[in-house]
TIVEXFI-312149 format. One line per field, with one value per residue (C-alpha): x, y, z; residue in three letters. Coordinates in steps of 0.5 Angstrom, whole numbers, plus 500, padded with zeros to 3 digits. Layout:
X	X, ...
Y	Y, ...
Z	Z, ...
rest	ALA, ...
***
This chain:
X	500, 506, 508, 502, 501, 507, 507, 500, 502, 509, 504, 501, 507, 510, 517, 521, 528, 531, 529, 531, 534, 535, 533, 526, 530, 532, 525, 526, 532, 529, 523, 528, 532, 526, 524, 531, 530, 524, 526, 532, 527, 528, 523, 525, 521, 520, 516, 512, 510, 509, 506, 499, 497, 495, 500, 505, 512, 516, 509, 509, 505, 511, 516, 513, 512, 520, 522, 517, 521, 528, 526, 524, 529, 536, 539, 539, 541, 542, 543, 550, 548, 550, 543, 543, 549, 545, 539, 539, 533, 537, 543, 539, 537, 544, 546, 540, 543, 550, 548, 543, 548, 544, 548, 549, 550, 551, 550, 555, 550, 553, 560, 562, 568, 570, 571, 564, 562, 562, 567, 562, 561, 567, 569, 563, 563, 561, 558, 560, 554, 556, 560, 556, 549, 547, 554, 554, 547, 550, 555, 550, 546, 552, 553, 546, 546, 553, 551, 557, 558, 562, 562, 565, 570, 568, 569, 570, 576, 583, 586, 592, 594, 597, 601, 608, 611, 617, 616, 614, 618, 614, 614, 615, 623, 623, 616, 620, 626, 622, 618, 624, 628, 622, 622, 630, 631, 624, 621, 627, 632, 627, 621, 623, 629, 623, 619, 624, 621, 614, 609, 602, 596, 596, 589, 587, 581, 578, 581, 576, 578, 585, 584, 581, 575, 570, 564, 560, 565, 561, 565, 570, 569, 574, 573, 571, 577, 582, 589, 592, 592, 584, 583, 587, 582, 576, 578, 579, 587, 588, 590, 593, 597, 598, 601, 605, 612, 614, 607, 609, 607, 613, 612, 604, 606, 611, 606, 602, 607, 608, 601, 601, 606, 603, 597, 601, 604, 603, 598, 601, 595, 596, 601, 607, 608, 613, 616, 619, 622, 619, 625, 629, 623, 626, 633, 629, 622, 620, 614, 612, 612, 620, 622, 619, 622, 629, 628, 626, 632, 637, 634, 631, 635, 629, 630, 627, 622, 620, 619, 615, 610, 609, 607, 602, 599, 598, 602, 605, 602, 606, 608, 610, 613, 616, 613, 614, 622, 621, 624, 619, 619, 617, 612, 606, 609, 610, 603, 601, 605, 602, 595, 597, 600, 594, 589, 593, 594, 587, 586, 594, 594, 597, 599, 602, 605, 607, 607, 599, 602, 607, 601, 596, 601, 601, 596, 595, 592, 591, 586, 585, 579, 581, 586, 587, 590, 595, 593, 596, 597, 592, 594, 592, 597, 602, 601, 600, 606, 610, 608, 610, 617, 622, 626, 622, 620, 623, 620, 613, 613, 616, 610, 605, 609, 610, 605, 609, 613, 607, 605, 611, 610, 604, 608, 610, 618, 619, 616, 621, 626, 625, 624, 632, 634, 631, 632, 634, 634, 631, 626, 631, 635, 630, 629, 624, 625, 622, 621, 620, 626, 630, 626, 628, 635, 636, 632, 637, 643, 642, 639, 646, 650, 645, 646, 654, 655, 661, 663, 670, 669, 668, 667, 660, 664, 666, 659, 657, 661, 661, 653, 652, 656, 652, 645, 648, 649, 642, 639, 642, 641, 634, 634, 633, 638, 646, 650, 658, 659, 654, 660, 662, 667, 662, 661, 668, 669, 671, 679, 679, 675, 679, 685, 681, 679, 687, 689, 684, 685, 693, 692, 688, 693, 699, 698, 695, 701, 706, 702, 702, 710, 712, 708, 712, 718, 718, 714, 721, 717, 720, 715, 709, 713, 710, 702, 702, 704, 698, 693, 696, 696, 688, 686, 688, 685, 678, 678, 680, 675, 670, 670, 664, 665, 661, 660, 660, 656, 654, 658, 655, 659, 655, 657, 657, 656, 659, 665, 664, 664, 670, 675, 673, 675, 681, 684, 683, 687, 693, 693, 693, 698, 702, 700, 703, 709, 711, 717, 719, 724, 729, 728, 734, 733, 735, 730, 725, 724, 718, 717, 713, 707, 708, 703, 697, 700, 702, 696, 692, 696, 696, 689, 688, 692, 689, 682, 684, 687, 680, 676, 681, 681, 673, 671, 676, 673, 666, 667, 670, 664, 659, 661, 655, 655, 650, 650, 648, 645, 641, 642, 645, 645, 652, 656, 659, 657, 657, 665, 666, 663, 666, 673, 671, 668, 675, 679, 674, 674, 682, 681, 677, 680, 687, 684, 679, 686, 691, 687, 686, 693, 695, 690, 692, 700, 698, 694, 700, 705, 701, 696, 698, 705, 700, 696, 702, 705, 698, 698, 705, 704, 698, 702, 708, 705, 711, 716, 718, 715, 721, 723, 715, 716, 723, 719, 713, 718, 722, 715, 712, 718, 719, 711, 711, 718, 713, 710, 703, 706, 713, 710, 705, 709, 713, 708, 706, 709, 706, 699, 696, 699, 695, 689, 689, 689, 684, 680, 681, 680, 674, 670, 671, 679, 678, 671, 675, 681, 676, 673, 680, 682, 676, 676, 682, 681, 675, 679, 685, 680, 676, 670, 669, 673, 677, 673, 666, 663, 665, 663, 656, 655, 657, 652, 647, 648, 647, 640, 641, 641, 638, 640, 636, 639, 647, 644, 643, 638, 637, 632, 627, 627, 627, 634, 636, 634, 636, 644, 643, 642, 647, 653, 650, 650, 656, 656, 656, 662, 659, 659, 666, 666, 660, 664
Y	500, 505, 503, 504, 511, 514, 511, 515, 521, 521, 520, 526, 531, 528, 530, 524, 526, 518, 513, 506, 501, 494, 488, 484, 479, 483, 486, 485, 489, 495, 495, 495, 500, 504, 504, 506, 512, 514, 514, 519, 524, 522, 521, 515, 512, 505, 502, 497, 503, 508, 505, 504, 497, 493, 497, 491, 492, 494, 497, 505, 507, 503, 507, 513, 513, 511, 516, 521, 519, 519, 527, 528, 525, 528, 522, 515, 509, 503, 496, 492, 485, 480, 480, 488, 488, 483, 488, 493, 496, 497, 499, 504, 507, 508, 511, 516, 518, 519, 523, 527, 529, 525, 523, 516, 511, 504, 499, 493, 487, 480, 479, 481, 479, 487, 485, 484, 492, 496, 501, 507, 504, 501, 508, 510, 510, 504, 503, 495, 492, 485, 483, 488, 491, 495, 499, 500, 503, 508, 510, 511, 515, 520, 521, 523, 528, 532, 538, 534, 527, 525, 517, 517, 512, 505, 506, 499, 498, 497, 504, 502, 498, 505, 505, 504, 497, 493, 489, 481, 476, 475, 468, 470, 473, 478, 481, 481, 484, 490, 492, 492, 497, 501, 501, 503, 507, 512, 511, 511, 514, 520, 520, 519, 524, 529, 526, 531, 537, 539, 535, 539, 537, 537, 539, 538, 539, 536, 539, 536, 542, 539, 532, 530, 526, 521, 524, 518, 516, 521, 525, 523, 527, 527, 522, 526, 522, 517, 518, 518, 511, 511, 517, 513, 507, 511, 515, 508, 508, 513, 520, 526, 530, 538, 543, 549, 548, 546, 544, 536, 533, 528, 527, 525, 520, 517, 517, 514, 508, 507, 506, 501, 497, 496, 494, 489, 486, 479, 479, 477, 479, 486, 491, 493, 501, 502, 510, 513, 519, 522, 526, 521, 519, 525, 522, 517, 519, 512, 509, 509, 501, 501, 506, 502, 496, 500, 504, 497, 494, 499, 502, 496, 490, 487, 483, 485, 479, 479, 487, 486, 480, 484, 490, 486, 483, 490, 487, 494, 501, 506, 512, 517, 523, 530, 531, 538, 536, 533, 538, 543, 541, 534, 535, 534, 528, 525, 526, 523, 517, 516, 516, 512, 507, 507, 506, 499, 497, 499, 497, 499, 503, 510, 517, 522, 529, 535, 542, 545, 552, 548, 542, 547, 551, 544, 543, 536, 533, 527, 522, 520, 521, 525, 530, 534, 540, 541, 547, 552, 552, 557, 562, 559, 553, 557, 561, 555, 552, 558, 558, 551, 553, 557, 564, 566, 572, 576, 571, 572, 579, 579, 575, 580, 586, 582, 580, 576, 573, 570, 568, 564, 560, 558, 553, 547, 546, 554, 555, 549, 553, 559, 556, 553, 560, 565, 562, 568, 573, 580, 583, 588, 582, 578, 585, 586, 585, 587, 580, 573, 571, 576, 573, 566, 567, 571, 565, 560, 564, 564, 557, 554, 559, 555, 548, 549, 553, 551, 545, 544, 539, 544, 551, 555, 557, 550, 547, 553, 551, 544, 543, 548, 544, 538, 543, 544, 538, 536, 542, 540, 534, 534, 530, 529, 524, 525, 518, 519, 514, 518, 523, 524, 528, 532, 536, 539, 545, 544, 545, 540, 536, 534, 534, 528, 524, 525, 522, 517, 514, 514, 512, 506, 505, 504, 500, 495, 496, 496, 489, 486, 488, 484, 478, 478, 479, 473, 469, 471, 473, 479, 479, 481, 487, 490, 487, 490, 496, 496, 494, 500, 505, 502, 502, 509, 512, 508, 511, 518, 518, 515, 518, 516, 512, 506, 503, 495, 495, 488, 483, 477, 472, 469, 464, 468, 465, 470, 469, 461, 461, 466, 462, 455, 457, 461, 454, 450, 456, 456, 448, 448, 453, 450, 443, 447, 449, 443, 440, 432, 432, 433, 427, 422, 417, 412, 414, 415, 410, 412, 420, 421, 417, 421, 428, 424, 424, 431, 434, 430, 432, 438, 439, 436, 441, 447, 444, 443, 450, 453, 450, 454, 460, 459, 459, 465, 469, 467, 470, 476, 478, 475, 479, 484, 490, 493, 501, 504, 500, 503, 496, 498, 505, 506, 512, 511, 503, 502, 504, 500, 494, 495, 495, 488, 486, 487, 483, 478, 477, 477, 471, 468, 469, 467, 460, 459, 460, 457, 451, 450, 451, 446, 441, 442, 441, 435, 433, 435, 431, 424, 424, 426, 421, 416, 418, 420, 412, 410, 414, 412, 405, 405, 409, 405, 398, 394, 398, 394, 397, 399, 403, 406, 408, 412, 415, 417, 421, 424, 427, 428, 432, 436, 438, 440, 445, 448, 455, 453, 449, 452, 458, 457, 453, 459, 463, 459, 463, 469, 467, 469, 476, 477, 474, 478, 484, 482, 480, 486, 492, 488, 487, 494, 496, 501, 504, 505, 508, 513, 515, 516, 520, 524, 525, 528, 533, 535, 536, 540, 545, 545, 543, 538, 535, 528, 525, 527, 521, 524, 531, 528, 524, 530, 534, 529, 529, 537, 536, 539, 532, 525, 518, 515, 508, 509, 516, 523, 527, 534, 536, 540, 541, 549, 548, 544, 550, 555, 552, 552, 559, 561, 557, 560, 567, 572, 573, 566, 568, 572, 566, 567, 573, 571, 566
Z	500, 502, 495, 491, 495, 493, 486, 485, 488, 483, 477, 479, 479, 474, 477, 477, 478, 478, 472, 474, 468, 469, 466, 468, 472, 477, 479, 486, 487, 483, 487, 494, 490, 489, 496, 498, 494, 496, 503, 501, 499, 492, 486, 483, 476, 476, 470, 474, 478, 473, 466, 466, 467, 461, 457, 453, 453, 446, 444, 442, 449, 453, 449, 450, 457, 458, 454, 457, 464, 461, 459, 466, 470, 472, 474, 471, 475, 471, 474, 471, 470, 465, 462, 461, 457, 452, 452, 447, 451, 457, 452, 449, 456, 458, 451, 451, 458, 456, 450, 453, 459, 464, 470, 469, 476, 474, 480, 480, 481, 479, 476, 469, 464, 463, 456, 455, 457, 451, 450, 451, 458, 460, 464, 467, 475, 478, 485, 487, 490, 490, 496, 501, 498, 504, 503, 496, 497, 502, 497, 492, 497, 498, 491, 490, 495, 493, 488, 483, 481, 487, 488, 496, 497, 500, 507, 508, 504, 508, 507, 511, 504, 502, 508, 507, 509, 507, 500, 501, 496, 490, 487, 480, 481, 476, 478, 485, 483, 479, 485, 489, 484, 484, 491, 492, 486, 487, 494, 498, 494, 492, 495, 502, 502, 502, 508, 512, 509, 510, 508, 506, 504, 497, 494, 487, 483, 476, 470, 465, 459, 459, 456, 450, 452, 448, 449, 451, 457, 462, 467, 473, 479, 485, 492, 497, 502, 500, 498, 491, 490, 492, 487, 482, 482, 482, 476, 472, 473, 468, 470, 468, 474, 472, 476, 477, 478, 485, 486, 488, 481, 481, 489, 488, 482, 487, 492, 488, 486, 493, 494, 488, 490, 497, 493, 489, 495, 495, 489, 483, 479, 481, 476, 478, 478, 474, 473, 467, 465, 459, 458, 455, 449, 444, 443, 438, 437, 437, 438, 445, 446, 443, 448, 454, 453, 452, 458, 462, 459, 461, 467, 471, 467, 464, 458, 452, 451, 458, 457, 451, 454, 460, 456, 452, 458, 462, 467, 469, 471, 467, 471, 466, 469, 466, 459, 461, 460, 453, 448, 446, 439, 441, 446, 441, 438, 445, 447, 440, 442, 448, 445, 439, 444, 448, 442, 441, 449, 451, 459, 461, 467, 467, 470, 467, 470, 467, 468, 467, 463, 459, 457, 455, 450, 447, 440, 442, 448, 452, 450, 458, 461, 467, 469, 476, 477, 483, 487, 491, 498, 502, 506, 512, 510, 510, 516, 520, 518, 519, 525, 527, 526, 530, 528, 522, 524, 518, 513, 516, 516, 509, 507, 510, 506, 500, 495, 490, 496, 498, 492, 491, 498, 495, 492, 497, 494, 494, 501, 504, 501, 504, 511, 509, 506, 510, 517, 522, 517, 518, 513, 510, 509, 504, 501, 495, 488, 481, 478, 480, 477, 481, 487, 485, 484, 491, 495, 491, 492, 500, 500, 497, 502, 508, 505, 505, 511, 515, 511, 509, 503, 498, 497, 495, 488, 487, 488, 484, 478, 478, 480, 474, 469, 471, 470, 463, 461, 463, 460, 453, 453, 455, 461, 468, 471, 471, 470, 470, 465, 460, 459, 452, 449, 446, 453, 452, 448, 441, 441, 448, 445, 439, 444, 448, 442, 440, 446, 447, 440, 442, 448, 447, 440, 443, 449, 444, 440, 445, 447, 440, 439, 446, 444, 436, 440, 444, 438, 434, 428, 426, 420, 425, 428, 422, 423, 429, 427, 422, 428, 432, 427, 425, 432, 433, 427, 429, 437, 435, 429, 433, 440, 443, 450, 449, 456, 457, 464, 461, 456, 453, 450, 444, 438, 431, 426, 421, 426, 425, 417, 416, 421, 418, 411, 413, 416, 410, 406, 410, 410, 402, 402, 406, 402, 396, 398, 402, 397, 398, 392, 396, 401, 401, 396, 400, 405, 400, 394, 392, 394, 388, 391, 397, 395, 398, 404, 404, 402, 407, 412, 411, 410, 417, 420, 417, 418, 425, 425, 422, 427, 433, 429, 428, 435, 436, 431, 432, 440, 438, 433, 437, 443, 446, 450, 454, 456, 463, 468, 474, 478, 484, 488, 486, 482, 475, 476, 468, 468, 474, 470, 464, 467, 471, 464, 461, 465, 465, 457, 457, 462, 458, 452, 454, 457, 451, 446, 450, 451, 444, 442, 447, 444, 437, 439, 442, 436, 431, 436, 437, 433, 426, 426, 426, 421, 416, 417, 415, 409, 407, 408, 403, 398, 398, 400, 398, 403, 409, 416, 419, 412, 413, 419, 417, 411, 416, 421, 416, 412, 418, 421, 414, 415, 421, 420, 415, 417, 419, 424, 426, 426, 431, 435, 437, 438, 444, 449, 446, 445, 452, 451, 444, 447, 453, 449, 445, 451, 455, 450, 446, 453, 456, 456, 450, 454, 461, 457, 454, 460, 464, 459, 459, 467, 466, 461, 465, 471, 467, 465, 472, 469, 474, 480, 479, 483, 481, 484, 492, 489, 487, 493, 498, 494, 495, 503, 502, 499, 493, 489, 490, 488, 483, 482, 480, 477, 480, 480, 482, 488, 484, 477, 478, 482, 476, 471, 476, 476, 468, 468, 472, 468, 462, 465, 463, 471, 472, 476, 481, 486, 487, 491, 495, 500
rest	MET, PHE, ILE, ASN, ALA, CYS, SER, ALA, LYS, LEU, ILE, GLU, THR, LEU, HIS, MET, ASP, ILE, PHE, ILE, SER, TYR, LYS, ARG, GLU, TYR, GLU, ASP, PHE, ALA, LYS, ARG, LEU, TYR, GLN, SER, LEU, VAL, GLY, TRP, GLY, HIS, GLN, PRO, TRP, LEU, ASP, VAL, PHE, HIS, ILE, PRO, PRO, GLY, THR, ALA, PRO, GLU, THR, LYS, GLY, TRP, ASP, ASP, ALA, ILE, HIS, SER, ALA, MET, LYS, ALA, ALA, ARG, VAL, VAL, VAL, GLY, LEU, LEU, THR, PRO, GLU, ALA, LEU, LYS, SER, GLU, ALA, VAL, LEU, ASP, GLU, TRP, GLY, TRP, ALA, LEU, THR, ASN, SER, ARG, ARG, LEU, PHE, LEU, LEU, TRP, LEU, ARG, ASP, ILE, ASP, GLU, GLU, GLU, ILE, PRO, PRO, ARG, TYR, ILE, ARG, ILE, GLN, ARG, ILE, ASP, LEU, ARG, ARG, ASN, GLU, GLU, ASN, GLY, LEU, ARG, ARG, LEU, HIS, SER, ALA, LEU, GLU, SER, PRO, VAL, LEU, ILE, ILE, PRO, PRO, ASP, THR, SER, LYS, ASN, LEU, GLU, ARG, TYR, ALA, VAL, SER, PRO, LEU, ASN, ILE, SER, VAL, ASP, ARG, ASN, ARG, ALA, LYS, LEU, ALA, GLU, LYS, ILE, GLU, GLN, PHE, TRP, ILE, ARG, GLY, VAL, LEU, ASP, ARG, VAL, VAL, GLY, ASP, ALA, GLN, PHE, GLU, LEU, ARG, VAL, GLU, LEU, LYS, PRO, ASP, THR, VAL, LEU, LYS, HIS, LYS, ASP, TYR, GLY, ASP, TYR, GLU, LEU, PRO, THR, THR, GLY, GLY, ILE, GLY, GLU, MET, PHE, GLN, GLU, MET, GLY, GLN, GLU, LEU, LEU, ILE, LEU, GLY, ALA, PRO, GLY, SER, GLY, LYS, THR, VAL, LEU, LEU, LEU, GLN, LEU, ALA, ARG, ALA, LEU, LEU, GLN, ARG, SER, GLN, GLY, ASN, PRO, ALA, GLN, PRO, ILE, PRO, THR, VAL, PHE, ASN, LEU, SER, SER, TRP, SER, GLU, ARG, LEU, GLU, PRO, LEU, GLU, GLN, TRP, LEU, ILE, ARG, GLU, LEU, ARG, VAL, ARG, TYR, GLN, VAL, SER, ARG, THR, LEU, ALA, ARG, ARG, TRP, LEU, GLU, ASN, GLN, ARG, LEU, VAL, LEU, LEU, LEU, ASP, GLY, LEU, ASP, GLU, VAL, GLN, ILE, GLU, HIS, ARG, SER, ALA, CYS, VAL, GLU, ALA, ILE, ASN, ASP, TYR, ARG, HIS, THR, HIS, ARG, GLY, THR, PRO, ILE, ALA, VAL, CYS, SER, ARG, LEU, VAL, ASP, TYR, GLU, GLN, LEU, THR, THR, GLN, PHE, GLU, ILE, PRO, SER, ALA, ILE, ALA, LEU, GLN, PRO, LEU, THR, ASN, GLU, GLN, ILE, ASP, THR, TYR, LEU, GLU, SER, GLN, SER, LYS, LEU, GLY, GLY, LEU, ARG, GLU, SER, LEU, ASP, ARG, GLU, THR, SER, LEU, ARG, GLU, MET, ALA, SER, THR, PRO, PHE, LEU, LEU, ASN, THR, MET, VAL, ALA, ALA, TYR, ALA, GLU, MET, GLU, PRO, HIS, GLN, ILE, MET, THR, PHE, ALA, THR, ARG, THR, GLU, ARG, ARG, ASN, HIS, LEU, PHE, ASP, HIS, TYR, LEU, ALA, ARG, GLN, PHE, MET, ASP, ASP, PRO, ARG, TYR, THR, LEU, ALA, GLN, THR, ARG, ARG, TRP, LEU, SER, TRP, VAL, ALA, SER, ILE, LEU, THR, LYS, ARG, ALA, GLN, SER, VAL, PHE, TYR, ILE, GLU, ASP, LEU, GLN, PRO, ASP, ILE, LEU, PRO, ASP, GLY, ASN, ARG, THR, ILE, VAL, ARG, LEU, MET, SER, GLY, ALA, SER, ILE, GLY, VAL, THR, ILE, LEU, THR, LEU, LEU, LEU, MET, ALA, SER, LEU, LEU, ALA, SER, GLN, GLN, GLY, LEU, ILE, VAL, ILE, ALA, LEU, GLY, ILE, GLY, LEU, SER, ILE, THR, ILE, PHE, TYR, THR, TRP, ASN, ALA, ARG, ILE, ARG, SER, ALA, ALA, SER, VAL, ARG, TRP, THR, ILE, SER, ARG, PHE, GLY, PHE, LEU, ALA, GLY, LEU, PRO, LEU, GLY, LEU, LEU, LEU, GLY, SER, VAL, ASN, ALA, ALA, THR, THR, ASP, ILE, SER, SER, LEU, ASP, GLU, ARG, LEU, VAL, LEU, CYS, TYR, GLN, ASP, LEU, THR, ARG, PRO, VAL, LEU, VAL, ILE, ASN, LEU, VAL, VAL, GLY, LEU, VAL, LEU, GLY, LEU, ILE, LEU, SER, GLY, LEU, LEU, SER, LEU, LEU, PHE, GLY, LEU, ARG, ARG, GLN, SER, VAL, VAL, MET, SER, LYS, ILE, GLN, PRO, ASN, LEU, GLY, ILE, ARG, LEU, SER, ALA, TYR, ASN, ALA, ILE, ARG, GLY, GLY, VAL, ILE, LEU, VAL, LEU, LEU, LEU, SER, GLY, SER, LEU, LEU, ALA, PHE, PHE, GLY, MET, VAL, GLU, PHE, VAL, ILE, PRO, SER, LEU, THR, LEU, GLN, LEU, VAL, ARG, GLU, SER, CYS, PRO, PHE, VAL, SER, LEU, ARG, ARG, SER, ALA, GLU, ILE, SER, LEU, THR, LEU, PHE, SER, LEU, ILE, ARG, ASP, GLN, SER, ILE, ILE, ASN, GLY, LEU, SER, THR, PHE, LEU, VAL, SER, VAL, PRO, ILE, VAL, ALA, ALA, THR, LEU, GLY, PHE, PHE, LEU, ALA, GLY, GLY, ALA, THR, VAL, ILE, GLN, HIS, ILE, VAL, LEU, ARG, LEU, ALA, LEU, SER, SER, ILE, ALA, LYS, ALA, PRO, LEU, ASP, LEU, ALA, ARG, PHE, LEU, ASN, PHE, ALA, THR, ASP, ARG, GLY, LEU, LEU, GLN, HIS, VAL, GLY, SER, GLY, TYR, LEU, PHE, ARG, HIS, ARG, MET, LEU, LEU, GLU, TYR, MET, ALA, GLU, PHE, SER, SER, ALA, PRO, ASN, SER, GLN, LYS, GLY, GLU, SER, SER, GLU
***
């Protein structure tokens, strides 16, 4: 009776604010929902109560009633079930709501394969009633009461899952290794280092005008409570984070990484959040998938095969930082590459960070349903924080007096920097400046002075000069992370660059030449001296011309088909030449009664020796041609790791070749001394069957001595002492020794022209301890990009030496 009375009243008013769309199988729940909506004070519409009795479904009267009710409603609540997805009528009602700007809520009643949900509905906000109907209805009530489309997060969820805690070891070792590296590099190495700074509640607002949304996707709104992890889930795991410089975009992104890491703990079904810096994308302007695979291999040591499989199976959450750090002429192309990737990898969770002003200047927008913009700190937040600090009376007075200074203080990074720089300073020392740039420079000048006060290790002038040099390199290359092993001769002035290239080539060439000459003299082969000179000169020219330093942080020995095919015919050729030059006509006729019949034994023996020699050469060349080297790694928080590993691999390569080549030659000579005599005797007996066994043995030994004394055997036998030197030289330089020499020469040159300290790693660690840099794997990241930009401008300014007099 209660329902019928309410229904009659609503029919009379014709003000139906909520339309309930469902499949007939769920009529009982629809009626319970109707009762709940009435109890909340709404005016719902349900066909079984409002369509006149006797009206048949799918008739004109039925369709007109549905249409009239939907036009009168401002909200459509649909029951998301497998049966509803198969109903054209239900899907048409949902589609009409989206097309005509009605708020659409989908109540998730039954488990559904999300691949069966049409694309236009996949991003609609869903309220899950599958496990707890009462809690889901409570969330719907709160959302309907809101003046905007807000779905509060489920308070029954355990939000403690987003707290920081150590990662457990996963069954999947590769997955666990990647998670540990993200934790080590980005959470402990970067995020946790700002924990000592003041932590402000980051205020965000929806920014729908900054994304290219599909018209049928509907709108996202921010959850009222919960952290960035909850927000990311509510927004369909696709988010664009925008904000002013220093507003906390990267911090928020890393907080998201931490939350998602915790959520993936012990749950192989959850993807691993992986941080990528977009600045390196502009180096090759390649499709995003190729770039991601390369970054996973280089930065996180994930094999290409595994990286491709993870991307195809959506096993990673892509956290892309620094769109504004991509070279400006390539930013739109980068956005297009990300959009193209999302077209072919629908459903991959993704978050992108960018400065708001830089993004708004682009002609291309992200096809991401949701964007948020970080808001400045409020005056109340600023004042509350400053009141909690001591010795900041001068700063508080300056903030009250100078509007531009208070505006800067609304940025969390700059406010923290002010507290460190202006502590115990009087208002007249803080001063007033005409431009924001002057104010920023004054702030960072005093911040540096404070950070390096009473530290005897390096002077302020040295720190300014060397950090400006690092910043200028990163700016020139449009990169964010500085790696010592990435240093190249092109960072030097033109004149110094040429000298360094000549010195590097000459150092490598002379070193190799000296070792090869030593091996030639030990082998008593004067002719090899000319070969050694030619090799040394060629290597000098090669490394002078090709001066790029290629790190050998990882070396893999494989068998090269080309090297094998090249070595085998070379050995056979040597054997054939040796056979053609072997003269048996001078043998004692009393010893050789039928020397004219020994041509065949000589040819066979030489070819056998040549074949074995060819196999040895094939193995050596296949190893040399099959040498594969990889460049920079981030596997450990250890500076200059790439060059350290290059030196290690160089020594290991030399030892490997010495053992392999020496062992092969020992086996070769063992064959010559023990196997060939028996073969010679057998061949002589076949060629001269009428000769006695004793005479055949004498002929065989004489013939074998003649063959052994030829160059192919006699020459190699004299090399037995010098072979280890040649092998060690080849292995050392090919596996990384040349890289080490090039890097040492470059570092000496940088130190001589005062561009960088000789012990660069020690200085960068010092700057990290003072809070100017942060460790990211084996690289260094400026504490904030504004600090990097300040340092880069300082290095290029005409009065860049002003720091010299400020000590």
